[in-house]
Structure formats: structure tokens, C-alpha cells
C-alpha positions as CSV (number, residue, x, y, z in Angstrom):
1,M,-3.9,-27.4,15.5
2,R,-1.2,-24.9,17.0
3,P,-0.9,-24.3,20.9
4,F,-2.7,-21.2,21.7
5,W,0.4,-19.9,23.3
6,L,2.7,-20.2,19.8
7,I,0.1,-17.5,18.3
8,L,-0.4,-15.8,21.3
9,P,2.8,-12.9,20.6
10,I,1.3,-12.1,17.3
11,F,-2.2,-11.2,18.8
12,L,-0.7,-9.4,21.5
13,L,1.3,-7.3,19.0
14,L,-1.4,-6.7,16.8
15,T,-3.7,-5.4,19.9
16,A,-0.9,-3.3,21.0
17,C,-0.8,-1.6,17.5
18,Q,-4.4,-1.2,17.2
19,S,-4.3,2.4,19.5
20,T,-3.0,5.4,17.2
21,Q,0.7,5.9,17.6
22,V,1.3,9.9,17.3
23,H,4.3,11.9,16.4
24,E,5.2,15.6,16.1
25,D,7.9,17.9,14.7
26,Y,8.5,21.7,14.8
27,D,10.5,24.3,14.3
28,P,11.7,25.4,17.6
29,T,12.5,29.1,16.8
30,R,8.5,29.8,15.8
31,N,6.2,31.3,18.5
32,F,3.3,29.5,18.0
33,A,1.6,31.8,20.7
34,A,1.4,34.1,17.1
35,Y,-0.7,31.5,15.4
36,H,-4.7,32.0,15.7
37,T,-6.3,32.0,12.2
38,W,-5.8,29.2,9.4
39,T,-7.2,28.4,6.1
40,W,-6.6,25.2,3.9
41,K,-3.3,25.3,1.7
42,K,-4.1,23.9,-2.0
43,P,-5.0,20.7,-2.3
44,P,-6.0,20.8,1.4
45,V,-5.7,17.0,1.2
46,Q,-3.1,14.7,-0.4
47,F,-3.8,10.7,-1.1
48,R,-1.0,8.0,-1.2
49,P,-1.3,5.8,-3.3
50,E,-3.5,7.6,-5.6
51,D,-6.3,4.7,-5.3
52,P,-10.0,5.5,-5.7
53,R,-10.5,2.9,-2.8
54,V,-8.8,5.3,-0.7
55,Q,-8.8,8.7,-2.5
56,N,-12.5,9.9,-2.9
57,G,-14.7,12.8,-1.7
58,L,-16.1,10.8,1.3
59,T,-13.0,10.5,2.6
60,E,-11.7,13.9,1.9
61,Q,-14.9,15.3,3.5
62,R,-14.4,13.4,6.7
63,I,-10.6,14.3,7.2
64,L,-11.4,18.0,6.4
65,G,-14.7,18.0,8.7
66,A,-12.7,16.3,11.7
67,V,-9.4,18.6,11.0
68,S,-11.3,21.6,10.9
69,Q,-13.2,20.9,14.2
70,Q,-10.3,19.8,16.1
71,L,-8.7,23.2,15.2
72,V,-11.5,25.2,16.2
73,L,-11.3,23.3,19.5
74,Q,-7.3,24.1,19.6
75,G,-8.2,27.7,19.3
76,L,-7.1,28.3,15.8
77,N,-10.4,29.8,14.0
78,P,-10.7,29.7,10.0
79,V,-9.8,33.3,8.5
80,Q,-12.5,35.3,7.7
81,Q,-13.0,36.4,3.9
82,G,-10.6,39.1,3.2
83,Q,-8.0,38.5,6.4
84,T,-4.5,37.1,5.9
85,P,-4.3,33.9,7.8
86,D,-1.7,33.0,10.2
87,L,-1.7,29.2,9.2
88,E,-2.0,27.1,6.3
89,V,-3.2,23.7,6.7
90,Q,-2.6,20.4,4.4
91,V,-3.3,17.3,5.4
92,W,-1.9,13.9,3.9
93,F,-3.6,10.6,4.3
94,I,-1.3,8.1,3.2
95,V,-1.8,4.1,3.2
96,D,1.1,1.4,3.7
97,E,1.6,-2.1,3.1
98,R,3.7,-3.8,5.6
99,T,4.6,-7.4,6.6
100,Q,5.7,-8.6,9.9
101,Q,7.4,-11.7,10.7
102,F,6.8,-13.9,13.9
103,T,9.1,-16.6,14.6
104,T,8.1,-18.8,17.5
105,P,10.2,-21.7,19.1
106,S,9.0,-25.3,19.8
107,M,10.4,-28.7,21.2
108,V,8.6,-31.7,21.1
109,A,9.0,-34.3,23.7
110,W,8.8,-37.8,23.2
111,G,8.5,-40.7,25.9
112,N,6.3,-42.3,28.4
113,P,4.7,-40.1,31.0
114,W,5.3,-43.0,33.7
115,Y,9.2,-42.8,33.3
116,D,11.1,-40.0,31.6
117,Y,10.3,-37.9,28.9
118,W,13.0,-37.4,26.2
119,D,13.9,-34.3,24.5
120,G,13.0,-33.9,21.0
121,P,13.8,-31.9,18.2
122,L,14.0,-27.7,18.9
123,Y,12.5,-26.4,15.7
124,T,11.4,-22.6,15.1
125,E,8.2,-21.9,13.1
126,T,7.9,-18.4,11.2
127,Q,4.5,-16.8,10.5
128,T,4.6,-13.8,8.0
129,I,1.6,-11.1,8.3
130,Q,0.8,-8.4,6.0
131,Y,-1.5,-5.6,7.0
132,Q,-1.9,-1.9,5.8
133,V,-1.1,1.2,8.1
134,G,-3.0,4.4,7.3
135,T,-0.9,7.7,8.5
136,L,-2.8,10.9,8.4
137,Q,-0.2,13.8,8.3
138,L,-1.3,17.3,9.0
139,D,1.2,20.1,8.2
140,F,1.1,23.7,9.3
141,Y,3.0,26.6,7.2
142,D,3.4,29.7,8.2
143,A,1.5,31.7,5.3
144,K,4.0,35.0,5.7
145,D,6.9,32.9,4.3
146,G,5.2,29.2,3.6
147,K,7.7,27.2,5.8
148,L,6.5,24.0,7.4
149,V,6.4,25.0,11.2
150,W,4.9,22.1,12.5
151,R,3.9,18.3,11.7
152,G,1.9,16.0,13.5
153,T,1.5,12.3,12.4
154,G,-0.8,9.3,13.7
155,E,-0.5,6.0,12.6
156,H,-2.9,3.4,12.8
157,I,-3.2,0.0,11.8
158,L,-6.6,-0.2,9.4
159,R,-9.0,-3.3,9.2
160,S,-9.7,-5.0,6.7
161,N,-13.5,-4.3,7.1
162,P,-13.9,-0.4,7.4
163,G,-17.1,-0.1,9.1
164,T,-20.0,1.8,8.5
165,P,-19.6,5.7,7.4
166,E,-20.3,6.5,11.1
167,E,-17.4,4.4,12.4
168,R,-14.7,6.1,9.8
169,T,-16.2,9.5,10.5
170,E,-15.0,8.7,14.3
171,M,-12.0,7.1,13.7
172,F,-10.8,10.0,11.8
173,R,-12.1,12.2,14.4
174,E,-10.3,10.4,17.4
175,T,-7.0,10.2,15.1
176,V,-7.2,14.0,14.4
177,A,-7.9,14.8,18.2
178,K,-5.0,12.9,19.3
179,I,-2.8,14.6,17.0
180,L,-3.5,18.0,17.5
181,A,-3.2,17.1,21.5
182,Q,0.7,17.8,20.8
183,Y,-0.1,21.2,19.4
184,P,1.3,23.7,20.3
185,P,4.4,22.2,21.2
186,Q,5.2,22.4,24.8
């Protein structure tokens, strides 16, 4: 049995990675205060890889619902029929396989506790962990010129058990809220 302290760094890293990591990029020449309305860019949600376990109507509904709700909370309203939107929104959901290697040094001590221990050989043990990372990417395009003006991304380590439908819906809501907390750029 391995001592717990040898595996501790792995648990700490994976625990730290459980939270959603968010990033943004934007065009600093744009006036984001001028954007008030939005619509979906066709197709509204893109999936990578194109895998039916990832790409399905239920996942798409959860993503579209979470994004719509958070955009309204950010003060961006869906365009009314017959109006021209300020922004077109497109979402990407990308699932990547990742691998992480951890090397832990160990030393064996030999001897008698009543006298002295002798230092034994120093050896290392390398462990490889494979996991999936889900990236939700929100792209905002200026509807007038079609250029990308803002991109927000959130990465999250995916569990092997995706949970209940309610848990999946909540995961998308939380991720979208964290991403859009960065909009508009300061």
C-alpha cells in the first residue's frame, strides 16, 4: 500500500482543478456600451468532438437556456422580431482528453530502530492520470460587420459520472455565469 503523502499531490491538483477556470479576450477598440440586443448566430451551438454522447439535443437545450438567462441578467436582451441585433452569439462545447503525470520521490530506510537507520536507495514513482476537460466558449460577433468582438471561455474537469439532469443543468448555469461575469470587459 502506498503512503497517503505520496498520492496527496495528485489529490490536491485534481481538487484545485475542479473549479471552473475562466478567461476572456476582446477587441479593445469596440464600444461595448453600445451593445444592447442579441440573437443566435447559426448554428447556435457547435460541439467538438462530434460525439453523440456529447452532442445531443438535451445538452444543447441546457447550454442555450443557461446562456439566454445570463445574457438577460447582464442587460443584453434578445432581439425583437423585425429588429436588427447588436450582437450575434455562438457557443462551442469542446471536450478534450488530457493526461497528467506525477512523479513522487521516495526513499527506503533500512536498519534497526535501536541503533541507526541506513539510508536506502532513492527512487521515484510516476503515475499517469487521464481525464476529460469540458470547455464552454461564448463568442460575441458584431452583427453589423460580423467580426468577433468578445470571447469568454470556461474550463472544467468533467466527472466520470455526469450526475442527474438537474446537476448537469446547474453545472452549465454556473459555468456560463462565471464566464459572463467578465462581460463587458473593464
